[in-house]
C-alpha positions, 0 to 999 in steps of 0.5 A, a space after each residue: 527532506 527536513 529532519 521532521 519528515 520522512 519519505 515513503 516509497 512502495 515497490 510494486 511486484 506482479 503476481 510472479 514477483 517481478 518488479 513493476 515499479 515504485 510509487 510514493 503515496 501521500 499521507 492519507 492516500 490509498 496504495 491503489 490511488 498512489 499507484 495510479 498516480 504513478 501509472 501503475 495499476 492495481 486491479 480493483 472493483 469496489 473501492 470499499 474493502 469488500 471484494 478482495 480484487 485489490 488484495 496484495 501481499 505485504 512482502 516487507 515492512 508490514 508494520 508500516 501498513 495501515 490496513 484500515 486507513 480509509 475504511 475497515 476491511 469487509 472481507 477476511 484477509 491474512 495477516 500478511 495481506 492488505 486491500 490496497 483500495 483502503 490501505 496505505 502507509 501508517 500516518 506515523 511514518 510521515 513524521 519520523 524522519 526515516 526513509 521507508 520502503 514497503 514491498 507489495 505483491 499483487 495476488 492477481 
């Protein structure tokens, strides 16, 4: 990792708070797509931020999450939640030279 690049890692917890594993999203990649790349599953249906199926609670580093990375959420979510099919890491954290670990917990 150069001094201009940062590393982003996401720990995925199941609905009971147990770790299912880690994945590293790419810039402009949703959490759900990045989880798929790592053979982890986040349930989803619409892939448009409209059905709440993919909703996860942000357990750590909420400030590093862009809830509208790919689209505007079409359903109401709590401040500590994100729709993983349309959300991902904030663009700015890929160039700050720091290591970021975001923790997401599936609701279902």
